[in-house]
Each structure stands twice: as C-alpha cells, then as structure tokens.
LUMGU-912204 format. One record per atom (N, C-alpha, C): residue number from 1; residue in one letter; atom name; y, x, z. Coordinates in Angstrom, 2 decimals. Layout:
{num:NUM | residu:A | atome:CA | py:Y | px:X | pz:Z}
...
This chain:
{num:1 | residu:M | atome:N | py:4.26 | px:-9.52 | pz:-11.92}
{num:1 | residu:M | atome:CA | py:3.94 | px:-9.23 | pz:-10.52}
{num:1 | residu:M | atome:C | py:5.24 | px:-9.03 | pz:-9.76}
{num:2 | residu:I | atome:N | py:5.33 | px:-9.65 | pz:-8.62}
{num:2 | residu:I | atome:CA | py:6.46 | px:-9.44 | pz:-7.72}
{num:2 | residu:I | atome:C | py:6.19 | px:-8.15 | pz:-6.96}
{num:3 | residu:L | atome:N | py:7.16 | px:-7.24 | pz:-6.98}
{num:3 | residu:L | atome:CA | py:6.96 | px:-5.97 | pz:-6.30}
{num:3 | residu:L | atome:C | py:7.08 | px:-6.14 | pz:-4.79}
{num:4 | residu:P | atome:N | py:6.13 | px:-5.60 | pz:-4.06}
{num:4 | residu:P | atome:CA | py:6.20 | px:-5.69 | pz:-2.60}
{num:4 | residu:P | atome:C | py:7.27 | px:-4.74 | pz:-2.06}
{num:5 | residu:A | atome:N | py:7.82 | px:-5.08 | pz:-0.92}
{num:5 | residu:A | atome:CA | py:8.77 | px:-4.18 | pz:-0.26}
{num:5 | residu:A | atome:C | py:8.01 | px:-2.92 | pz:0.16}
{num:6 | residu:E | atome:N | py:8.70 | px:-1.81 | pz:0.12}
{num:6 | residu:E | atome:CA | py:8.07 | px:-0.53 | pz:0.45}
{num:6 | residu:E | atome:C | py:7.45 | px:-0.56 | pz:1.85}
{num:7 | residu:K | atome:N | py:8.17 | px:-1.10 | pz:2.80}
{num:7 | residu:K | atome:CA | py:7.69 | px:-1.16 | pz:4.19}
{num:7 | residu:K | atome:C | py:6.40 | px:-1.97 | pz:4.28}
{num:8 | residu:E | atome:N | py:6.36 | px:-3.10 | pz:3.59}
{num:8 | residu:E | atome:CA | py:5.17 | px:-3.97 | pz:3.62}
{num:8 | residu:E | atome:C | py:3.99 | px:-3.30 | pz:2.92}
{num:9 | residu:L | atome:N | py:4.25 | px:-2.60 | pz:1.83}
{num:9 | residu:L | atome:CA | py:3.18 | px:-1.90 | pz:1.12}
{num:9 | residu:L | atome:C | py:2.61 | px:-0.79 | pz:1.98}
{num:10 | residu:R | atome:N | py:3.48 | px:-0.03 | pz:2.63}
{num:10 | residu:R | atome:CA | py:3.01 | px:1.04 | pz:3.52}
{num:10 | residu:R | atome:C | py:2.19 | px:0.48 | pz:4.68}
{num:11 | residu:A | atome:N | py:2.61 | px:-0.66 | pz:5.21}
{num:11 | residu:A | atome:CA | py:1.86 | px:-1.29 | pz:6.30}
{num:11 | residu:A | atome:C | py:0.48 | px:-1.75 | pz:5.83}
{num:12 | residu:A | atome:N | py:0.41 | px:-2.32 | pz:4.63}
{num:12 | residu:A | atome:CA | py:-0.87 | px:-2.76 | pz:4.08}
{num:12 | residu:A | atome:C | py:-1.79 | px:-1.57 | pz:3.82}
{num:13 | residu:L | atome:N | py:-1.24 | px:-0.47 | pz:3.33}
{num:13 | residu:L | atome:CA | py:-2.04 | px:0.74 | pz:3.11}
{num:13 | residu:L | atome:C | py:-2.56 | px:1.31 | pz:4.43}
{num:14 | residu:A | atome:N | py:-1.72 | px:1.31 | pz:5.44}
{num:14 | residu:A | atome:CA | py:-2.14 | px:1.82 | pz:6.75}
{num:14 | residu:A | atome:C | py:-3.24 | px:0.94 | pz:7.34}
{num:15 | residu:R | atome:N | py:-3.09 | px:-0.37 | pz:7.21}
{num:15 | residu:R | atome:CA | py:-4.11 | px:-1.30 | pz:7.71}
{num:15 | residu:R | atome:C | py:-5.42 | px:-1.11 | pz:6.96}
{num:16 | residu:F | atome:N | py:-5.34 | px:-0.96 | pz:5.64}
{num:16 | residu:F | atome:CA | py:-6.54 | px:-0.73 | pz:4.84}
{num:16 | residu:F | atome:C | py:-7.23 | px:0.56 | pz:5.27}
{num:17 | residu:A | atome:N | py:-6.46 | px:1.62 | pz:5.43}
{num:17 | residu:A | atome:CA | py:-7.04 | px:2.92 | pz:5.83}
{num:17 | residu:A | atome:C | py:-7.72 | px:2.82 | pz:7.19}
{num:18 | residu:Q | atome:N | py:-7.05 | px:2.18 | pz:8.14}
{num:18 | residu:Q | atome:CA | py:-7.62 | px:2.08 | pz:9.48}
{num:18 | residu:Q | atome:C | py:-8.89 | px:1.22 | pz:9.49}
{num:19 | residu:T | atome:N | py:-8.88 | px:0.11 | pz:8.78}
{num:19 | residu:T | atome:CA | py:-10.08 | px:-0.73 | pz:8.78}
{num:19 | residu:T | atome:C | py:-11.23 | px:-0.05 | pz:8.05}
{num:20 | residu:R | atome:N | py:-10.90 | px:0.73 | pz:7.02}
{num:20 | residu:R | atome:CA | py:-11.95 | px:1.46 | pz:6.30}
{num:20 | residu:R | atome:C | py:-12.58 | px:2.52 | pz:7.22}
{num:21 | residu:I | atome:N | py:-11.75 | px:3.22 | pz:7.97}
{num:21 | residu:I | atome:CA | py:-12.26 | px:4.21 | pz:8.93}
{num:21 | residu:I | atome:C | py:-13.11 | px:3.52 | pz:9.99}
{num:22 | residu:D | atome:N | py:-12.59 | px:2.44 | pz:10.56}
{num:22 | residu:D | atome:CA | py:-13.32 | px:1.70 | pz:11.60}
{num:22 | residu:D | atome:C | py:-14.69 | px:1.25 | pz:11.09}
{num:23 | residu:H | atome:N | py:-14.72 | px:0.77 | pz:9.86}
{num:23 | residu:H | atome:CA | py:-15.98 | px:0.28 | pz:9.30}
{num:23 | residu:H | atome:C | py:-16.95 | px:1.43 | pz:9.01}
{num:24 | residu:E | atome:N | py:-16.43 | px:2.55 | pz:8.59}
{num:24 | residu:E | atome:CA | py:-17.29 | px:3.71 | pz:8.31}
{num:24 | residu:E | atome:C | py:-17.87 | px:4.28 | pz:9.61}
{num:25 | residu:V | atome:N | py:-17.07 | px:4.30 | pz:10.66}
{num:25 | residu:V | atome:CA | py:-17.50 | px:4.88 | pz:11.94}
{num:25 | residu:V | atome:C | py:-18.53 | px:4.00 | pz:12.63}
{num:26 | residu:C | atome:N | py:-18.24 | px:2.71 | pz:12.68}
{num:26 | residu:C | atome:CA | py:-19.13 | px:1.80 | pz:13.40}
{num:26 | residu:C | atome:C | py:-19.14 | px:0.44 | pz:12.70}
{num:27 | residu:P | atome:N | py:-19.94 | px:0.30 | pz:11.66}
{num:27 | residu:P | atome:CA | py:-19.93 | px:-0.95 | pz:10.90}
{num:27 | residu:P | atome:C | py:-20.49 | px:-2.14 | pz:11.69}
{num:28 | residu:T | atome:N | py:-19.70 | px:-3.18 | pz:11.72}
{num:28 | residu:T | atome:CA | py:-20.12 | px:-4.43 | pz:12.36}
{num:28 | residu:T | atome:C | py:-19.66 | px:-5.57 | pz:11.46}
{num:29 | residu:G | atome:N | py:-20.01 | px:-6.77 | pz:11.81}
{num:29 | residu:G | atome:CA | py:-19.54 | px:-7.92 | pz:11.07}
{num:29 | residu:G | atome:C | py:-18.02 | px:-8.04 | pz:11.15}
{num:30 | residu:F | atome:N | py:-17.48 | px:-7.71 | pz:12.32}
{num:30 | residu:F | atome:CA | py:-16.03 | px:-7.77 | pz:12.50}
{num:30 | residu:F | atome:C | py:-15.32 | px:-6.76 | pz:11.61}
{num:31 | residu:T | atome:N | py:-15.81 | px:-5.50 | pz:11.57}
{num:31 | residu:T | atome:CA | py:-15.15 | px:-4.48 | pz:10.76}
{num:31 | residu:T | atome:C | py:-15.31 | px:-4.79 | pz:9.27}
{num:32 | residu:S | atome:N | py:-16.43 | px:-5.38 | pz:8.91}
{num:32 | residu:S | atome:CA | py:-16.65 | px:-5.76 | pz:7.52}
{num:32 | residu:S | atome:C | py:-15.64 | px:-6.82 | pz:7.07}
{num:33 | residu:R | atome:N | py:-15.44 | px:-7.83 | pz:7.91}
{num:33 | residu:R | atome:CA | py:-14.48 | px:-8.89 | pz:7.59}
{num:33 | residu:R | atome:C | py:-13.05 | px:-8.34 | pz:7.58}
{num:34 | residu:A | atome:N | py:-12.75 | px:-7.45 | pz:8.52}
{num:34 | residu:A | atome:CA | py:-11.41 | px:-6.86 | pz:8.58}
{num:34 | residu:A | atome:C | py:-11.14 | px:-6.03 | pz:7.32}
{num:35 | residu:L | atome:N | py:-12.14 | px:-5.28 | pz:6.86}
{num:35 | residu:L | atome:CA | py:-11.99 | px:-4.48 | pz:5.66}
{num:35 | residu:L | atome:C | py:-11.83 | px:-5.37 | pz:4.43}
{num:36 | residu:E | atome:N | py:-12.61 | px:-6.43 | pz:4.36}
{num:36 | residu:E | atome:CA | py:-12.47 | px:-7.37 | pz:3.23}
{num:36 | residu:E | atome:C | py:-11.07 | px:-7.98 | pz:3.22}
{num:37 | residu:D | atome:N | py:-10.56 | px:-8.35 | pz:4.38}
{num:37 | residu:D | atome:CA | py:-9.23 | px:-8.95 | pz:4.48}
{num:37 | residu:D | atome:C | py:-8.15 | px:-7.95 | pz:4.08}
{num:38 | residu:A | atome:N | py:-8.25 | px:-6.73 | pz:4.58}
{num:38 | residu:A | atome:CA | py:-7.26 | px:-5.70 | pz:4.25}
{num:38 | residu:A | atome:C | py:-7.31 | px:-5.36 | pz:2.76}
{num:39 | residu:T | atome:N | py:-8.51 | px:-5.32 | pz:2.19}
{num:39 | residu:T | atome:CA | py:-8.67 | px:-5.05 | pz:0.76}
{num:39 | residu:T | atome:C | py:-8.05 | px:-6.17 | pz:-0.05}
{num:40 | residu:Y | atome:N | py:-8.33 | px:-7.40 | pz:0.32}
{num:40 | residu:Y | atome:CA | py:-7.78 | px:-8.56 | pz:-0.37}
{num:40 | residu:Y | atome:C | py:-6.25 | px:-8.52 | pz:-0.35}
{num:41 | residu:T | atome:N | py:-5.68 | px:-8.26 | pz:0.81}
{num:41 | residu:T | atome:CA | py:-4.23 | px:-8.21 | pz:0.95}
{num:41 | residu:T | atome:C | py:-3.63 | px:-7.14 | pz:0.05}
{num:42 | residu:L | atome:N | py:-4.23 | px:-5.96 | pz:0.05}
{num:42 | residu:L | atome:CA | py:-3.73 | px:-4.87 | pz:-0.77}
{num:42 | residu:L | atome:C | py:-3.85 | px:-5.21 | pz:-2.26}
{num:43 | residu:C | atome:N | py:-4.95 | px:-5.84 | pz:-2.64}
{num:43 | residu:C | atome:CA | py:-5.14 | px:-6.23 | pz:-4.04}
{num:43 | residu:C | atome:C | py:-4.10 | px:-7.27 | pz:-4.47}
{num:44 | residu:V | atome:N | py:-3.84 | px:-8.24 | pz:-3.62}
{num:44 | residu:V | atome:CA | py:-2.84 | px:-9.26 | pz:-3.95}
{num:44 | residu:V | atome:C | py:-1.46 | px:-8.63 | pz:-4.07}
{num:45 | residu:M | atome:N | py:-1.12 | px:-7.76 | pz:-3.15}
{num:45 | residu:M | atome:CA | py:0.20 | px:-7.13 | pz:-3.16}
{num:45 | residu:M | atome:C | py:0.43 | px:-6.29 | pz:-4.42}
{num:46 | residu:T | atome:N | py:-0.63 | px:-5.70 | pz:-4.94}
{num:46 | residu:T | atome:CA | py:-0.50 | px:-4.81 | pz:-6.08}
{num:46 | residu:T | atome:C | py:-0.92 | px:-5.46 | pz:-7.40}
{num:47 | residu:G | atome:N | py:-1.42 | px:-6.68 | pz:-7.35}
{num:47 | residu:G | atome:CA | py:-1.87 | px:-7.36 | pz:-8.55}
{num:47 | residu:G | atome:C | py:-3.12 | px:-6.73 | pz:-9.14}
{num:48 | residu:S | atome:N | py:-3.98 | px:-6.22 | pz:-8.28}
{num:48 | residu:S | atome:CA | py:-5.19 | px:-5.52 | pz:-8.71}
{num:48 | residu:S | atome:C | py:-6.43 | px:-6.33 | pz:-8.37}
{num:49 | residu:R | atome:N | py:-7.55 | px:-5.96 | pz:-9.00}
{num:49 | residu:R | atome:CA | py:-8.81 | px:-6.65 | pz:-8.76}
{num:49 | residu:R | atome:C | py:-9.76 | px:-5.86 | pz:-7.86}
{num:50 | residu:T | atome:N | py:-9.56 | px:-4.56 | pz:-7.77}
{num:50 | residu:T | atome:CA | py:-10.44 | px:-3.73 | pz:-6.94}
{num:50 | residu:T | atome:C | py:-9.60 | px:-2.87 | pz:-6.01}
{num:51 | residu:A | atome:N | py:-10.24 | px:-2.37 | pz:-4.96}
{num:51 | residu:A | atome:CA | py:-9.55 | px:-1.50 | pz:-4.02}
{num:51 | residu:A | atome:C | py:-9.08 | px:-0.23 | pz:-4.72}
{num:52 | residu:E | atome:N | py:-9.91 | px:0.30 | pz:-5.61}
{num:52 | residu:E | atome:CA | py:-9.54 | px:1.53 | pz:-6.31}
{num:52 | residu:E | atome:C | py:-8.29 | px:1.32 | pz:-7.17}
{num:53 | residu:Q | atome:N | py:-8.25 | px:0.21 | pz:-7.89}
{num:53 | residu:Q | atome:CA | py:-7.07 | px:-0.10 | pz:-8.70}
{num:53 | residu:Q | atome:C | py:-5.85 | px:-0.32 | pz:-7.82}
{num:54 | residu:A | atome:N | py:-6.05 | px:-1.00 | pz:-6.70}
{num:54 | residu:A | atome:CA | py:-4.95 | px:-1.27 | pz:-5.78}
{num:54 | residu:A | atome:C | py:-4.36 | px:0.02 | pz:-5.22}
{num:55 | residu:L | atome:N | py:-5.22 | px:0.96 | pz:-4.88}
{num:55 | residu:L | atome:CA | py:-4.74 | px:2.24 | pz:-4.35}
{num:55 | residu:L | atome:C | py:-3.96 | px:3.02 | pz:-5.41}
{num:56 | residu:L | atome:N | py:-4.45 | px:3.01 | pz:-6.64}
{num:56 | residu:L | atome:CA | py:-3.72 | px:3.69 | pz:-7.72}
{num:56 | residu:L | atome:C | py:-2.36 | px:3.04 | pz:-7.97}
{num:57 | residu:T | atome:N | py:-2.35 | px:1.72 | pz:-7.98}
{num:57 | residu:T | atome:CA | py:-1.09 | px:1.00 | pz:-8.19}
{num:57 | residu:T | atome:C | py:-0.14 | px:1.25 | pz:-7.03}
{num:58 | residu:A | atome:N | py:-0.65 | px:1.25 | pz:-5.81}
{num:58 | residu:A | atome:CA | py:0.19 | px:1.51 | pz:-4.64}
{num:58 | residu:A | atome:C | py:0.80 | px:2.91 | pz:-4.70}
{num:59 | residu:D | atome:N | py:0.02 | px:3.89 | pz:-5.12}
{num:59 | residu:D | atome:CA | py:0.55 | px:5.25 | pz:-5.28}
{num:59 | residu:D | atome:C | py:1.69 | px:5.27 | pz:-6.30}
{num:60 | residu:T | atome:N | py:1.51 | px:4.57 | pz:-7.40}
{num:60 | residu:T | atome:CA | py:2.55 | px:4.51 | pz:-8.44}
{num:60 | residu:T | atome:C | py:3.81 | px:3.85 | pz:-7.90}
{num:61 | residu:L | atome:N | py:3.63 | px:2.75 | pz:-7.18}
{num:61 | residu:L | atome:CA | py:4.78 | px:2.05 | pz:-6.61}
{num:61 | residu:L | atome:C | py:5.52 | px:2.92 | pz:-5.59}
{num:62 | residu:L | atome:N | py:4.77 | px:3.61 | pz:-4.75}
{num:62 | residu:L | atome:CA | py:5.41 | px:4.46 | pz:-3.75}
{num:62 | residu:L | atome:C | py:6.17 | px:5.60 | pz:-4.41}
{num:63 | residu:E | atome:N | py:5.64 | px:6.12 | pz:-5.51}
{num:63 | residu:E | atome:CA | py:6.34 | px:7.16 | pz:-6.25}
{num:63 | residu:E | atome:C | py:7.65 | px:6.61 | pz:-6.81}
{num:64 | residu:Q | atome:N | py:7.61 | px:5.38 | pz:-7.31}
{num:64 | residu:Q | atome:CA | py:8.83 | px:4.75 | pz:-7.83}
{num:64 | residu:Q | atome:C | py:9.85 | px:4.54 | pz:-6.72}
{num:65 | residu:Y | atome:N | py:9.38 | px:4.12 | pz:-5.54}
{num:65 | residu:Y | atome:CA | py:10.28 | px:3.92 | pz:-4.41}
{num:65 | residu:Y | atome:C | py:10.93 | px:5.24 | pz:-4.02}
{num:66 | residu:T | atome:N | py:10.16 | px:6.32 | pz:-4.05}
{num:66 | residu:T | atome:CA | py:10.68 | px:7.63 | pz:-3.68}
{num:66 | residu:T | atome:C | py:11.75 | px:8.07 | pz:-4.67}
{num:67 | residu:H | atome:N | py:11.49 | px:7.89 | pz:-5.96}
{num:67 | residu:H | atome:CA | py:12.48 | px:8.26 | pz:-6.97}
{num:67 | residu:H | atome:C | py:13.73 | px:7.40 | pz:-6.87}
{num:68 | residu:R | atome:N | py:13.55 | px:6.13 | pz:-6.60}
{num:68 | residu:R | atome:CA | py:14.69 | px:5.23 | pz:-6.47}
{num:68 | residu:R | atome:C | py:15.56 | px:5.63 | pz:-5.29}
{num:69 | residu:T | atome:N | py:14.93 | px:5.99 | pz:-4.17}
{num:69 | residu:T | atome:CA | py:15.67 | px:6.38 | pz:-2.98}
{num:69 | residu:T | atome:C | py:16.42 | px:7.68 | pz:-3.22}
{num:70 | residu:S | atome:N | py:15.77 | px:8.65 | pz:-3.84}
{num:70 | residu:S | atome:CA | py:16.44 | px:9.93 | pz:-4.10}
{num:70 | residu:S | atome:C | py:17.57 | px:9.76 | pz:-5.10}
{num:71 | residu:D | atome:N | py:17.41 | px:8.88 | pz:-6.09}
{num:71 | residu:D | atome:CA | py:18.47 | px:8.63 | pz:-7.06}
{num:71 | residu:D | atome:C | py:19.68 | px:7.99 | pz:-6.39}
{num:72 | residu:S | atome:N | py:19.46 | px:7.04 | pz:-5.47}
{num:72 | residu:S | atome:CA | py:20.57 | px:6.38 | pz:-4.81}
{num:72 | residu:S | atome:C | py:21.30 | px:7.35 | pz:-3.88}
{num:73 | residu:R | atome:N | py:20.59 | px:8.29 | pz:-3.29}
{num:73 | residu:R | atome:CA | py:21.23 | px:9.31 | pz:-2.44}
{num:73 | residu:R | atome:C | py:22.11 | px:10.23 | pz:-3.28}
{num:74 | residu:E | atome:N | py:21.64 | px:10.56 | pz:-4.49}
{num:74 | residu:E | atome:CA | py:22.44 | px:11.40 | pz:-5.38}
{num:74 | residu:E | atome:C | py:23.71 | px:10.65 | pz:-5.79}
{num:75 | residu:D | atome:N | py:23.58 | px:9.35 | pz:-6.05}
{num:75 | residu:D | atome:CA | py:24.75 | px:8.55 | pz:-6.43}
{num:75 | residu:D | atome:C | py:25.75 | px:8.50 | pz:-5.30}
{num:76 | residu:E | atome:N | py:25.27 | px:8.37 | pz:-4.04}
{num:76 | residu:E | atome:CA | py:26.16 | px:8.34 | pz:-2.89}
{num:76 | residu:E | atome:C | py:26.88 | px:9.67 | pz:-2.75}
{num:77 | residu:A | atome:N | py:26.18 | px:10.77 | pz:-2.97}
{num:77 | residu:A | atome:CA | py:26.79 | px:12.09 | pz:-2.86}
{num:77 | residu:A | atome:C | py:27.87 | px:12.27 | pz:-3.93}
{num:78 | residu:L | atome:N | py:27.61 | px:11.79 | pz:-5.13}
{num:78 | residu:L | atome:CA | py:28.60 | px:11.90 | pz:-6.19}
{num:78 | residu:L | atome:C | py:29.82 | px:11.04 | pz:-5.91}
{num:79 | residu:A | atome:N | py:29.62 | px:9.90 | pz:-5.28}
{num:79 | residu:A | atome:CA | py:30.73 | px:9.00 | pz:-4.98}
{num:79 | residu:A | atome:C | py:31.62 | px:9.57 | pz:-3.88}
{num:80 | residu:A | atome:N | py:31.06 | px:10.38 | pz:-3.02}
{num:80 | residu:A | atome:CA | py:31.84 | px:10.96 | pz:-1.91}
{num:80 | residu:A | atome:C | py:32.67 | px:12.07 | pz:-2.42}
C-alpha cells in the first residue's frame, strides 16, 4: 500500500465525517452518494474494504505521522 500524505488523509477523514453527519441529519439520494464516495475514497487511501477498517487504519497512520513529526523535531533540537 502506498501511504497517503498526512494532509490528504486528514482531508479525506474530514470529508467522510461531514458527509456522514449530513446523511444522518437529512438523508437524501445526494447525501447517500456523497457518503458512498467519501467512504470509497477513504477505503482506497487506507487499503481497506470497510469504513470501520479504514477508520482504524487511518488512526494508526495518523499516530505514525505524529510520532514521526515529534521524532524529527527532537533530531532538530539535538542538531542545534
């Protein structure tokens, strides 16, 4: 699996969350299609088959991004 950029993953998660809320509040054909599209995108980005798996994988990836960022900041501080 090619790892998605952190910014793109966060954007896909935000889009998924918003479309899920929109569909729960006022379900229409449009919100249903938007949710399916957002779910598909998130699944492809994370290499998952379901929304639940995609969300778990996204959480793991974001945790890795956070650790990577904090590690690089520590390296910069040591270099200074």
